[in-house]
N, C-alpha and C positions, 0 to 999 in steps of 0.2 A: 330080553330077560334081564331082571335086576340081578347084579352080583350079590352073593350071599352076604347077609348082615347089613344091607343098606337101610333096612327099616329102622335101625337104631342110629343112622348116620347123623341125624340132626342133634343128637346128644353129644356128638363129637365136634360140633361147631360148624355145621354146614350152613352156608348162606344161599342167596339166589344169584341173580346176575350181577356183573360188575356195575357199580354205581348204585346198587340196592343194598346188599350187605356183603360181608367178607367172603372170599373164596376159600378161606383157610379150613382145613379139617378133613378134606377128602381128596383121594387121588383124582387128578383132573381128567385122566383118561376115562375113568368110570362115569363121571358126570357128562363128559362130552358124548359118550356113547349112548347116554340115556335118551337123547332126542329121538332116536329111531323108533321108540315105542309110541311116540305121539306126533309123528311127522305130519299127518293130515291136520291135526289140531294146530300145530305150529304154523302151517301154511295159511290156515283160515283166520288165525287170531293175532299173529304177531304184527307189531307196527312196522311201517315202512320208514322212509327217511325223507327229509325236506329237500327241495331243489337247491336251497342255499348251501347245503352241505357239499354238493358237487361243484358249486361255484367256488367254494373255498379250496376244494381239492385241486381244481384246475389252477387256481391262483398260486397255491403253495408248491404244487408239483411243477409249475412253470411249463404246463403242457395241456393242450386242448384234448378233451376226451374224444371228440370226433376224430375217428381214424386211428386212435391210439390202440396199441395191443395191450390188453388188460387181462390179468388173471385174478379172478375173484375166489379167494381161498376160504374154505369153510363156508361155501356158498349156501348150504342148506337147501331150502326150497326155492331159492332164486330171488329173494326179496330185493337184495341190492343188485343182483346181476341184471334184472330187467331194467332197472333205472340207469345202469351204466350203458346198456344197449340203447336205450332211448336217447341218450346223449351222443350216440354215434360211435361208441367204442366197439372194437372187435374183441369180444369177451370169450374167454374160456373159463369154465368153472371147475373148481377142485373141491371135492366133497368126500369125506371118509364113510359116511353112513349110507347103507343100501336103501333104506326106506326114505331117507331125505332125498337121495338122488332120484328115487322113483317119483317123488312128488315134483321134483325139478323137471324131470322129463315130461310129465303130464302138463305142467304149466308152460314150459318153454321147449317144445319139441324140436325146434330148429337150432337150439344153441348147444354147442359141444360141452360135455361135462366128463371129467375123468375122476376116478377114485384115487384118493391120496390125501395127505395132510401136510401142514406147513413145515413139519420137521424134516420132510424128505419129499420135496416137490417133484412131481412127475413131469417136469417141464425142462426144456433145453436151456443151456446157458445163454445169457444175453438175449432172451427171446421176448421180453416184455418191456413196455414203457412204464407200466404201472402195475403194482400188485396191491390188492385191497383185501382187508379183513374186516368184515362187518359183524360185530358181536362174536368174533371167533379167535382173536389173538390170544385171549387168556387160556385157550386150550393147547397152546404150543409151549415149547421150551425155548425161550429166546436165545439161549446158547446155541441152539441148532437152527431155529427158524430165521433169525437175523442173517446168519451167513448164507442160508438157502435163498432168502429173498435177494441178497446182494449178488448171488451167483446167477439168478434168473433175470435180474434187471439188466438192461443195457446201461452203458455209461450215461449218467445224467438222469436215469430213471428214478422213480419214487415209490416208496412204500407208504400206503395210507391205511391206518387202523382207526376204528371208531366204535363207539357204543352209545345206544340210547340209555341215558342215566336218569336217576331220580330227580325230579323237580321238588326239592325240599321246601321251597317257599309256598307250595300249595298245601294248605292244612290237611285236607283229607288224604292226599297222597303221602304226606309225611306220616300221618297216623297209621295208614295202611302199611307203610314200610316198617314201622315199629312193631305192628302185629305180626308181620311176616318174620321179622328178625326173632321175635320172642318164640314163635312157633318152631323156628328152626334152631333155637337154642344158642343164638349168638347175640352179641351186642349190636344195637342199631349202628349203622354207618354214620360217621360224622357228616354233618351238613356242610362243613367247610371242605371244599375241594382242594386236593393237594396242589401246591404251586407247580409251575411248569417244569422246573428242574427235577422235582420229585416224581412227577408223572412220567417224565421221560426216562428217569432211572428205573421206575417200577416196570415200564414197558420193555426194558432191556435195550434202549436205543441210545444210551450214552455214547458219545464219541461221534455221532452222526449229526448233520445239520437238520434240526427238527423244528417245525412250526406247529403250534397248537392253537386250536380255536374251539369255542363252545357255541353251539347253535341251538337256540330254543325253538320248539315247535309243539304243536298239539294236534290231536285228532279226536273226533267225537264218534263213539261207538256204542253199540247196545251193551247193556249190563252183562248179557250172556257172553258176548265177545270179550269183554274185559276180564271176566272170570276165567274164560278159557285161556286167555293170554297169561294170566298168573299161573294157571295150572300147567302151562307148557314150559315153565322154567325148570332148569335142571334140578334145583334143590327139591322141588316138589315131585319130579318124576322118579327120584330115587327113594322117596318115602314109601312106606306101606300104603297100599291103595285106600284102606279104610281111614288112615290118618289123613291122607291128602284130601279125600272126599269130605271128611268132617269139617276141615278148615274151610274149604271152598264153599260148602253149603252155608256155613255160618257167615262167611264173608259176603255172600250174595244177599242173605237176609239183611245184614247190617247196611249194605249199600242200597238195597231196595228201599229202605226207609229214608235214607238221605237223598236218594234220587228217584222219586216216585214216578217220573216219566220213563225210567229204566234206560236212560242214556247218560253216559258219563264222558266228560272231556278229559282225556289222558294227556298230561303235559310232560314233555321230555326235554332234556338238555343233551344234545349229541356232543360227546367229548371226542374230538378229532385230533390225531397226531399224524403228521406227514413228514417222513424222513427221506432226504435226498441221497441217492447213491453217489459217492465221490466220483 
C-alpha cells in the first residue's frame, strides 16, 4: 500500500533512480518499500548488468568471484544475484521486501535469501569476502550500513556498490530524462558526473580505499518492456495510479512514433564503487 499523501510527493521534489534525477524530497524508506507493489513488473522489465562490470569488481576487490562468499544486499528479484552465481560465487541474498523475495524464490529456488536490510545485516561477523549492492545502496544510511559492511566482511574483503545510470549523450534518453524530471517536479540531473572524490563522499565511503569505474553497455528491448521498466521505478510507484498511468501512456505514444518498429536500445553507464576493508 502507498503511504498516505504520496500522490502529491512529486510536488515536493521526488525524482527517480540514482543517475536519473535527484533522490531529494522523500523518506527513503517509503520509496524503498514501494517496489513490493510491482515486484513481478520489476523482475520482467529491469535491466541486468554487463559481464565487464564483474571483471572490474574482481580487479578492484583483488578477489576472484569463483568460490568467494558473497552477500548480495537489496537483492530484489535476483538480477545481480544470478550473475554472481554464474561467476562461481557462493551467494546469499538479503532483501527486505516480501513480494520481491517471493519473485526471487520463483526465479532462483536453490539460492538462499534472508529478510533484512543493509542497516542491520542478518549475517555473522567476518563471514563474507564480498558484499554487493546493485541499485540499492541509496536506500541505506551510510552511517549504519558502512560499519555493518565492515563488520560482516573478512579482513581484506570488499564492498561493491553500483547503479545503472543515465547515458546523457544519447539524445532520446536525455530528452526522456528531462520529461521524467519535469513530471516529478524536480530539476533534471546534471549531465556532468561528479568527480571520484565527490562520488565517494556522497556514498559515505570517505576514509576507505575506494576504486571507481564507469562501464557503458546497452540492451535492445520491446517498447512495452521499456515502458514497464520506467513504471517500475520508485518515483512512479509512489504517485497516484492515474497520474502514473497518464504519463506512461503519453510516453509510449511519443516513443512509438520515434521507434515505429517498437524496439528501443536502452543505453546505460554503470557507476561502480569498490571499497576495500582495511
